[in-house]
N, C-alpha and C positions, 0 to 999 in steps of 0.2 A: 599590909605590904604597900610601900609607896609606889608611885607611878614612875615610869621612865621619863627622862629628859633627853631630848636629842642633843648630842654633842658634836663638835667637829673632831675629826681624828686627832688633831693637834692638842685637843683639850683632855685627852686621856692622861690621867695622873699616875697610873700604875707603872711600875717598873716592868718592862716587857719580859725580862728574864724570870722574874718571880711569877708574873701573870701566867705565862705559858708553861714554863718548866716546873714551877713550884705549886701554883694554884690549880693547874690543869684547866682543861676546857672541854666542852662538848662540841664536836663538829656535827652539824646536822644538815642534811640535804633532802630535798623533796618538798612537798606541800602538805597541808593538813590531811588530805585524802590518803597520801602515801609518802612516808618519810622514814628515815632511820637516823639514829644518833649514836655516837661513840665518843669515848673519852680519849683525849690526846694530850701529850706533854711535849710534842715536837712541833715547832713552827715559829712564827715570828711576825713582827710588824715592821714596816719601813716604807721607803719611797723607792719606786722603780718606774722607769719610763714616765717620770713626772706625775705619777699617780700614788696616792696613799694606798698601800696594799697590806694584805695579810696573807701569809702562806702557811700551809699545813701539809701533812703527809699522811697518806692512807695506804695500807697494804692491800694488794688485790684479794687477799683471803678474807678481808673484812666485808660484812654485809653492806656497810655504808659506801664502799667503793663503787658499786653499781649506781647508787643514788647520786654520788658525786659526778660520775661520768654522764649520767642521763639528764642532769639538771643544770641550768645556767647559773644558778645561785647557790650559796651555802651560807650558813651562819656559824659563828663561833660564840658560844655562850660561856660566861665566866660567873662563878658563884662564890658566895661567902663560905668560909671554912666549915660551917655547920652542914653543908651539903657534900662533904667529902665522901660520905658513904654512898651517895647517889653516883658520884663520879667513879668511885671504885667499882660499884656494881656495873655501871654502863661500860666500863673498860674491860670487864672480865666475863661478860655474857653477850651472846650474839642476838641480834634482832631477828635472825632467821627462826629462832626457836622460842623466844619469849618476848612479850611486850614489855620492854624495859621501862618505858615511860609510865605505864600503868603500875608496874611493880614498884617503882620508886616514888610514885605519887607526885610527879612533877607535871606541870600544866603546859601543853603545847599552845603556842600563840601563832596565828597567821601573821607573817611579817609583811612589810610594805613592798617587797620585791619578789612575791610569790615564793616565799620561804617560810621556815618554821624556826622559832626560838622558844625559850621557856620563861614563863611569868616569874619564876623564882630567881632567875639570874640577876646579877647586879650590874653586868656589863654585857652588851651584845654587839657584835659586829656583823652587819648584813653585807655580804660580799657578792660581787658578780665575777664569775670566772673569766680570766683574761689569758691564762696560760697554764699548761701542765707539762710536766716532764717526768719520765721514769728514771729512777736511780739506776745508773749504769755502773756495774761493779768494776769495769775496766778503768773507770775514771777515778777510783779511790787512790789518793796519794798516800794515805796511811792504810796499808793493807789490813791492819788489825780491825778496821771498821767492818770488814766483810764478816767478822765473827758475829755481828749483830744479826746476820741473815743465815743461820744454819740451814733453813729450809729454802733458801734462794728466793724468798718472796719479797723482792725489793719494792720499797714504797713508790708511790706516785706522788709527786709534789704538785699541789694545786696552788696557784696564785690568784687571788681575787682582789679586784678593786673594791675598796671599802666605800659602799654607797650610803650607809647609815650607821651611826654609832648611837646606841641607846644606853644610858647609864643611870645609876642611882647611887646614893651614898651607901657604903657597906653598913650592915646592921650588926649590932653586938650579939654574940652567941648567947 
């Protein structure tokens, strides 16, 4: 496995729509002593308040939600396609009842801003939280979007300033 190279956010070559919505990501919050991770396909990258940011969404019913609220930082880890089964597993099992990281055989790494990412990732965004907001159902202009929430467990959006980008070339499967 090759080592990571530090990149500037502007040097990320991936299409953000494919990266988040197609490739998926692991959202991880906490530190090596105590953390949780979950798969997500909602979020994005951009510029807000003159800062390079990443944003992601976590439902309050997810185990990761508490970790996101309690910690100042989080990471978004992106993987080659050969890790799709890891992402599928981490998105369909809760860290409350199973050690997903151990089960999947991925390696947690202590990040540079008291966070955790995974050695097997090909791209990592280390982010410091700068804002959060809860989805407000009364603000939906397209009322059909409320169908996404039959349990009324509306996501919390977290916006993080990207402090470090770690990348490596994708490997062939």
